C-alpha positions in Angstrom: -28.1 -27.0 -10.4 -26.4 -25.2 -7.9 -24.8 -27.2 -4.7 -26.7 -26.2 -1.5 -25.2 -24.4 1.5 -25.9 -24.0 4.7 -25.3 -20.5 5.4 -24.8 -20.6 9.2 -22.0 -23.5 8.4 -20.4 -20.5 6.0 -20.4 -18.0 8.3 -19.0 -19.7 10.9 -15.8 -21.2 9.0 -15.6 -17.8 7.2 -15.4 -16.7 11.1 -13.3 -19.2 12.4 -10.5 -18.6 9.3 -10.6 -14.7 10.3 -9.6 -15.6 13.7 -7.2 -17.7 12.5 -5.5 -15.4 10.3 -5.6 -12.4 13.3 -3.9 -15.2 15.6 -0.8 -15.8 13.3 -0.4 -12.4 13.0 -0.5 -11.6 16.4 1.9 -14.3 17.2 4.4 -12.4 14.4 3.8 -9.1 15.9 3.8 -10.4 19.4 5.9 -13.8 20.0 9.6 -11.8 19.9 11.6 -12.4 22.8 13.0 -9.4 25.0 16.5 -9.4 23.1 15.0 -9.2 20.0 12.4 -6.1 21.8 15.4 -4.7 22.8 17.1 -4.5 20.1 14.4 -3.4 17.6 14.2 -0.4 19.8 17.3 0.3 19.7 17.5 0.2 16.1 14.5 2.5 16.1 16.5 5.2 18.4 19.6 5.2 16.2 17.5 5.6 13.2 15.5 8.4 15.2 19.0 10.4 16.3 20.7 10.0 12.4 17.5 11.9 11.4 17.5 14.7 13.4 21.5 14.6 13.1 20.3 15.3 9.2 18.1 18.2 9.5 18.6 21.7 8.2 17.7 23.5 11.0 18.3 21.2 14.3 16.3 24.5 16.1 13.0 23.1 14.2 10.6 21.3 15.8 9.6 18.3 14.5 6.0 18.8 12.7 
């Protein structure tokens, strides 16, 4: 015979697991120091400048 489960408890457990996963993702995304954020911004800006410098037609605006 199949195991009887309480659907309300199963629904709440699923929601709790989803919330924990979202919290873990937010900790990774937002849990950085100011120096780390500045370093990432500087790296992104350097990549953007490098790509702009490699354009074949520098007068052409971004698409």
